[in-house]
N, C-alpha and C positions, 0 to 999 in steps of 0.2 A: 343683448347685454353679455355676450360671451358666455363664460362659465357660470353665470349667476342664475339662480332659480328665480322664478317670478315671486313677487311678494304675495302673500295671502294673509288675511287677518283672522285672528282668533281672539275674540273678546276685546277688539280694539288694538291688539298688539300684533306685530308682524315679525316673526323670526326671519332672519336673512341668512342664506346659505350660499357658499361657493363650494367648489369641489374640495377645497382644503381648509376653509375657515367657516365659522359660523358666528353670528351675533345673536345673543339670546333674545333680545327685544329691540324692535325698531318701532318708534312711535311717530308716524309721519306727521300727525297733527301738531306735534311739539318739536319736530326736527331733532329728535333725540334717539341715541342708540345706547343700549345698556348691555354690558357683560356682567356675569356673576362669577365670582371666584372666591374660594375660601381663604386663600393665602397667596400673597404676592412676594414671598421671600425668595423664590427661585427665579433666576434670570430667564430661564426657558418659558416659564409660566407668564412672566411679564411680557415677553416678546409675543407669545401666542395671543394673549388677550389684547394688547395694543395693536398688533398687526391686523387682526380681524376688524377692529374699529376703523383703523386707517384705510383699509381696503373699501369698507362700506362708504366712507366719506368721499371716495373717488367716484362713486356711482350715484349717490344722492347727497344733497346739501344737508349738513348737520350743524346745528347750532350748539349742541351739547353731546359730549361722549362721556359715559360713566362706566366705571367698574365698581360694582358693589362687592364689598369684602366683609369678612367676619368682624375685623376691628382695625383695619389699616386706613390711613388717610394720607394721601399725597397727590401731587399733580405731575403728570408726564407731559413734556413739551415735545411734539413731533418735529421732524425736520421741515415740515410744511408751515410750522408756526402754530398749528392747532394744538389745543390742550385736551388731555384726558384727565378727568377727575376720578380718583379712587376714594371712595367714602365707605365708612362702616354701615352695615345694614341698619343699625338702630337710627343712625342719623338720616338715612334715606327714608325710613318709615315715618319719621316725624316731619319731614320736609313737605 
């Protein structure tokens, strides 16, 4: 897998790391990857968070990609056509 570390599971959740990016949670049983970010108002932060999810999606099939935020909600559409949902933590907790 090139520069990708092997997956390991901690309590059913698997962090995913490359030499330059990380995805906070990868849930293989749900084909879901989750990033956590307080604020998405900065373009550099948006790029960092979405790029990490996009890179993971080239290694494993993902049905859902999320960025959990303090209070923001929006959708990012990648050039591949995949979407990343940004949702507030309160909404994620009640889901």
